[in-house]
C-alpha positions in Angstrom: -0.7 35.5 10.4 -2.6 37.8 12.8 -2.3 40.7 10.3 -3.5 38.4 7.5 -6.5 37.4 9.6 -7.2 41.1 10.5 -6.8 42.2 6.9 -9.2 39.4 5.7 -11.9 40.5 8.1 -11.4 44.2 7.3 -11.8 43.5 3.6 -14.9 41.3 4.4 -16.4 44.1 6.5 -15.7 46.7 3.7 -17.4 44.5 1.1 -20.4 44.0 3.4 -20.6 47.7 4.1 -20.5 48.5 0.4 -23.3 46.1 -0.3 -25.5 47.5 2.6 -24.7 51.1 1.6 -25.7 50.6 -2.0 -28.9 48.8 -1.1 -30.0 51.3 1.5 -29.0 54.3 -0.7 -31.0 52.8 -3.6 -33.9 52.2 -1.3 -33.9 55.8 0.0 -33.6 57.2 -3.6 -36.4 55.0 -4.8 -38.7 56.2 -2.0 -38.0 59.9 -2.9 -38.7 59.2 -6.5 -41.9 57.5 -5.6 -43.0 60.6 -3.7 -42.1 62.9 -6.6 -43.9 60.7 -9.0 -47.1 60.6 -6.8 -47.1 64.5 -6.5 -46.5 64.8 -10.3 -49.5 62.5 -11.0 -51.6 64.6 -8.6 -50.7 67.9 -10.4 -51.4 66.3 -13.8 -54.8 65.1 -12.4 -55.6 68.6 -11.2 -54.7 70.1 -14.6 -56.7 67.5 -16.4 -59.9 67.9 -14.4 -59.8 71.6 -13.4 -57.6 73.0 -16.2 -54.1 74.4 -16.1 -55.3 77.4 -14.1 -56.3 75.1 -11.3 -52.8 73.7 -11.3 -51.3 77.2 -11.3 -53.6 78.2 -8.4 -52.5 75.1 -6.5 -48.8 75.8 -7.0 -49.1 79.5 -6.0 -50.8 78.4 -2.8 -47.9 76.2 -2.0 -45.1 78.7 -2.8 -43.4 78.1 0.6 -43.9 74.4 1.4 -44.0 72.9 4.9 -40.9 71.0 6.2 -40.4 67.7 4.4 -43.1 68.6 1.8 -43.0 68.8 -2.0 -42.2 71.9 -4.0 -43.5 72.8 -7.5 -42.7 74.9 -10.6 -44.8 75.7 -13.7 -43.1 77.5 -16.6 -44.2 78.3 -20.1 -42.5 77.2 -23.3 -40.0 80.0 -23.2 -38.9 79.1 -19.7 -40.7 81.9 -17.9 -41.8 81.0 -14.4 -45.6 81.1 -14.0 -45.8 79.6 -10.5 -43.4 78.4 -7.9 -39.8 79.4 -7.0 -37.7 76.4 -8.0 -34.6 76.8 -10.1 -34.6 74.0 -12.6 -32.8 73.6 -16.0 -35.7 73.0 -18.3 -33.3 72.0 -21.1 -31.5 69.5 -18.9 -32.4 65.9 -18.0 -35.7 64.8 -16.7 -34.5 64.0 -13.2 -32.1 66.5 -11.5 -30.8 67.3 -8.0 -31.2 71.0 -7.2 -30.9 73.3 -4.2 -33.9 74.5 -2.3 -34.3 78.3 -3.0 -35.0 79.3 0.6 -32.5 76.8 2.2 -29.3 76.3 0.2 -28.3 73.6 2.7 -31.0 71.2 1.6 -31.0 69.4 -1.7 -34.1 68.4 -3.7 -34.7 65.6 -6.1 -36.8 67.1 -9.0 -38.6 65.7 -12.1 -39.8 67.6 -15.1 -43.0 66.7 -17.0 -45.5 68.6 -19.2 -49.0 69.7 -18.7 -51.7 69.1 -21.3 -51.2 72.6 -22.9 -47.4 72.1 -23.1 -46.3 74.0 -20.0 -43.4 72.5 -18.0 -44.3 71.1 -14.6 -41.5 70.4 -12.1 -42.1 68.6 -8.8 -39.3 68.3 -6.2 -38.9 66.6 -2.8 -36.2 66.9 -0.2 -33.5 64.3 -0.4 -31.8 65.3 2.8 -33.0 62.1 4.6 -31.1 60.1 2.0 -27.9 62.0 2.7 -28.5 61.7 6.5 -28.9 57.9 6.0 -25.7 57.7 4.1 -23.9 59.7 6.7 -25.2 57.5 9.5 -24.1 54.4 7.6 -20.7 55.8 7.1 -20.3 56.6 10.8 -21.6 53.2 11.8 -19.2 51.6 9.3 -16.2 53.5 10.7 -16.9 52.3 14.2 -17.6 48.8 13.0 -14.4 48.8 11.0 -12.3 49.9 14.1 -14.0 47.3 16.3 -13.7 44.5 13.7 -10.0 45.3 13.1 -9.3 45.3 16.9 -11.2 42.0 17.5 -9.8 40.3 14.4 -6.2 41.4 15.3 -6.7 40.0 18.9 -8.2 36.8 17.5 -5.4 36.5 15.0 -2.8 36.9 17.7 -4.5 34.3 19.9 -4.8 31.9 17.0 -1.2 32.4 16.0 0.0 31.9 19.5 -1.9 28.7 19.8 -0.6 27.6 16.5 3.0 28.3 17.5 2.6 26.5 20.8 1.5 23.4 19.0 4.4 23.7 16.5 6.8 24.2 19.4 5.5 21.0 21.1 6.2 19.1 17.9 9.6 20.7 17.5 10.5 20.0 21.1 9.4 16.3 21.0 11.3 15.6 17.7 14.4 17.4 18.9 14.5 15.4 22.2 13.9 12.2 20.2 16.8 13.0 17.9 19.0 13.7 20.9 18.5 10.1 22.1 15.3 10.3 24.3 13.5 7.6 22.4 10.5 7.7 24.8 9.6 11.3 23.9 6.3 11.8 22.1 4.2 14.8 20.9 1.4 15.6 23.4 -2.1 15.0 22.1 -5.1 17.1 23.3 -7.7 14.6 22.2 -9.6 17.3 20.3 -9.4 15.2 17.1 -8.4 18.3 15.1 -5.7 18.4 12.4 -2.9 19.0 15.0 -4.0 15.9 16.9 -4.0 13.9 13.7 -0.5 15.2 12.8 0.7 14.4 16.4 -0.7 10.9 16.1 1.1 10.4 12.8 4.4 11.7 14.2 4.0 9.6 17.3 3.4 6.6 15.2 6.5 7.4 13.2 8.6 7.9 16.3 7.3 4.6 17.8 8.2 2.8 14.7 11.6 4.5 14.6 12.1 3.5 18.3 11.3 -0.1 17.5 13.7 -0.1 14.5 16.5 1.5 16.5 16.0 -0.9 19.5 15.8 -3.8 17.1 19.0 -2.7 15.4 20.7 -2.4 18.7 19.4 -5.8 19.7 20.5 -7.3 16.4 24.0 -5.8 16.7 24.3 -7.3 20.2 22.9 -10.6 19.0 25.3 -10.7 16.0 28.2 -9.9 18.2 27.2 -12.6 20.7 25.9 -15.4 18.4 28.4 -15.1 15.5 31.4 -15.1 17.9 31.2 -18.9 18.3 31.2 -19.9 14.6 33.8 -17.3 13.8 36.0 -18.6 16.7 35.5 -22.1 15.5 36.5 -21.0 12.0 39.6 -19.3 13.2 40.6 -22.1 15.4 40.1 -24.7 12.7 42.2 -22.6 10.2 44.9 -22.1 12.9 45.0 -25.8 13.7 45.3 -26.7 10.0 48.1 -24.2 9.6 50.1 -25.7 12.6 49.3 -29.4 12.4 48.3 -30.3 8.8 51.2 -32.3 7.4 49.6 -33.7 4.2 47.1 -32.6 1.5 44.3 -34.8 2.9 44.2 -33.2 6.3 44.6 -29.7 4.8 41.6 -30.4 2.5 39.5 -31.6 5.4 40.3 -28.4 7.3 39.4 -26.3 4.3 36.1 -28.2 3.9 35.3 -27.6 7.6 36.1 -23.9 7.1 33.8 -23.7 4.1 30.9 -25.2 6.1 31.4 -22.7 8.9 31.5 -19.9 6.4 28.4 -21.1 4.6 26.6 -21.2 8.0 27.7 -17.6 8.7 26.6 -16.4 5.3 23.2 -18.1 5.7 22.8 -16.2 9.0 23.6 -12.9 7.3 21.2 -13.8 4.4 18.4 -14.4 6.9 19.1 -11.1 8.7 19.1 -9.2 5.4 15.8 -10.9 4.4 14.2 -9.9 7.8 15.5 -6.3 7.3 14.0 -6.2 3.8 10.6 -7.4 5.0 10.6 -5.0 8.0 11.4 -2.2 5.5 8.0 -2.7 3.9 9.3 -2.7 0.3 7.6 -6.0 -0.4 4.1 -4.6 0.3 4.0 -3.4 -3.4 4.1 -7.1 -4.3 0.8 -7.9 -2.6 -1.7 -9.7 -4.7 -4.7 -12.1 -4.2 -3.3 -15.4 -2.8 -5.2 -18.7 -2.8 -4.2 -19.8 0.7 -5.9 -23.2 0.3 -3.6 -24.0 -2.7 -0.5 -22.7 -0.9 -1.4 -24.7 2.1 -1.6 -27.9 0.1 1.7 -27.1 -1.7 3.5 -26.7 1.6 1.9 -29.9 3.0 2.9 -31.9 -0.1 6.5 -30.5 0.1 7.0 -31.6 3.7 5.1 -34.9 3.6 8.2 -36.8 2.5 10.3 -35.1 5.2 7.8 -36.1 7.8 7.7 -39.7 6.6 11.5 -40.0 6.6 11.5 -38.8 10.2 8.8 -41.3 11.3 6.2 -38.5 11.6 2.7 -38.0 10.2 1.0 -34.9 8.8 -2.7 -34.4 8.7 -4.2 -31.6 6.5 -7.7 -30.1 6.9 -8.4 -27.0 4.7 -11.4 -25.2 3.5 -11.5 -24.7 -0.3 -10.8 -21.4 -2.1 -9.7 -19.4 0.9 -8.2 -16.1 -0.3 -6.0 -13.5 1.4 -4.1 -10.5 0.3 -0.3 -10.7 0.4 3.0 -11.8 -1.1 2.9 -15.5 -2.2 6.6 -16.1 -1.7 6.7 -14.6 1.8 3.5 -16.4 2.9 5.0 -19.7 1.6 8.2 -18.9 3.6 6.2 -18.3 6.7 4.2 -21.5 6.4 7.3 -23.5 5.6 9.1 -22.2 8.6 6.2 -23.0 10.9 5.8 -26.6 9.5 9.5 -27.2 9.6 9.8 -25.9 13.1 7.0 -28.3 14.2 8.6 -31.3 12.5 12.1 -30.5 13.8 11.1 -30.2 17.4 8.2 -32.6 17.9 10.4 -35.7 17.5 9.9 -39.1 15.9 6.4 -40.6 16.0 4.8 -37.1 16.3 1.7 -36.0 14.5 1.5 -32.6 12.9 -2.0 -31.3 12.2 -2.5 -28.5 9.7 -5.9 -26.8 9.7 -7.2 -23.9 7.5 -10.6 -22.3 8.1 -12.4 -19.2 6.9 -14.3 -17.9 9.9 -17.0 -15.2 10.2 -16.4 -11.8 8.7 -14.0 -13.3 6.2 -11.4 -13.8 8.9 -9.0 -16.6 7.9 -7.5 -18.8 10.7 -4.6 -21.2 10.2 -3.6 -23.6 12.9 -0.5 -25.9 13.0 -0.3 -28.2 16.1 1.9 -31.0 17.2 2.2 -33.4 20.1 5.9 -32.8 20.8 7.4 -31.2 23.9 6.0 -27.8 23.2 7.4 -24.4 24.3 7.2 -23.2 28.0 4.8 -20.3 28.4 7.6 -18.0 29.6 9.5 -18.5 26.3 6.6 -18.1 23.9 7.1 -14.4 23.2 10.9 -14.6 23.2 11.1 -17.3 20.5 10.2 -14.7 17.9 13.3 -12.7 18.7 16.4 -13.0 16.5 18.9 -15.7 17.6 16.7 -16.8 20.5 16.9 -20.5 21.0 15.6 -22.8 23.8 18.2 -24.7 25.7 17.2 -28.0 24.3 17.5 -26.6 20.7 21.1 -25.3 21.0 22.5 -28.7 19.9 20.3 -28.9 16.9 20.8 -27.2 13.5 19.7 -23.7 12.6 20.7 -20.2 13.6 17.7 -19.0 15.6 16.2 -16.8 12.9 13.3 -19.0 11.6 10.6 -17.7 13.9 12.0 -14.1 13.7 11.5 -14.3 9.9 7.9 -15.6 10.6 7.3 -12.6 12.9 8.6 -10.1 10.3 6.4 -11.6 7.6 3.4 -11.5 9.9 4.0 -7.8 10.8 4.1 -6.9 7.1 0.8 -8.7 6.4 -1.0 -7.5 9.6 -1.2 -11.1 10.8 -1.4 -12.1 14.4 0.3 -15.2 15.7 -0.5 -16.9 19.0 1.3 -19.8 20.7 -0.6 -22.0 23.0 -0.4 -25.4 24.8 -1.8 -28.3 22.7 -1.7 -30.7 25.7 0.7 -32.1 24.8 2.7 -30.2 22.3 2.5 -26.7 20.8 -0.4 -25.1 18.8 0.4 -22.1 16.5 -2.7 -20.1 15.6 -2.3 -17.6 12.7 -5.1 -15.1 12.1 -5.2 -13.2 8.8 -7.0 -9.8 8.5 -10.4 -9.7 6.8 -10.2 -9.8 3.0 -12.7 -8.7 0.4 
């Protein structure tokens, strides 16, 4: 990488030099041509006003020019030199580069033109300054190229070392994480550069992986603990039926009891699989616009008869046409679980109040409250864990996964759920993210 950076800057310097060299060389050449053209015009003016003899006399008087001065040549139609000492190919191009007769080390830029009587006039001017300028540019470029290559190589090495250090930090963190250190994270420099953004994404992935692994470990432990009882009952019932059943009726009763226990176990596994599916995020592709007001009324109508049979009462207050983005079936499952939980644990004669409002900034707030015994503050976070049940609920039906399913659906939709004291009873506040 350092060599690539150095090579890039070397090529960039060469291109810059070529451009500067060509521009300066062209400028120097144009300046010399301007001097030659000015001297040519002056000789033509002398020949026009004073005659060709005046021009010859002028050239003969300047046979040996001063340093950095113009030189001249006048020749007849046959090429015979009449004045001046320049050696110029009169049959060649109009502009030529020639050697100075008295100093072969110096080159001249010469131009041929014709006097009014047809004689050839050649005017030349030293072009050595142009060559000196080119040589100075070449020398400067060589030093600049060496300096640029050294600095770019040093910069490339520093850049590559910094790059490798950041990569090594990512490699170290992910390696330690894969070896079981679930608390390991990639260091963030807080420079908000691409590496920090990458580190943030990796850390988010590692955190999510940690949550899933800890959740899987917890689920495994919970399954081993909470399914042991129904499986033990199932085995005990079958063993009792095998040893003590003496007729078809008692054997059939034992089989029916075993089927009920098996159905309960299967229902538990079905709920776990549904939670795992939701936590996997695959249902996010099903998100659509959901009329929460209509869904709220549907759930209320579905449980109104259940509440009436239990000697309870439901009160519904909902704003019209409240929309959120999500999965209709999952949101219906979440609301149904919350309402069913309120009806089941609030007792006979309780009142369950369901309220739906659309607050400022399009934030949708849903509140389900009852006047039952409520949930102690110390247990309000734990009730969303799988298989967690309050002591008073262990004798009632269910498998302790209803609120865990609610929490999984809420995470998928970016919903926040808060449990609070309704004085008396429990209030569940559900806040949906802004929509639209």
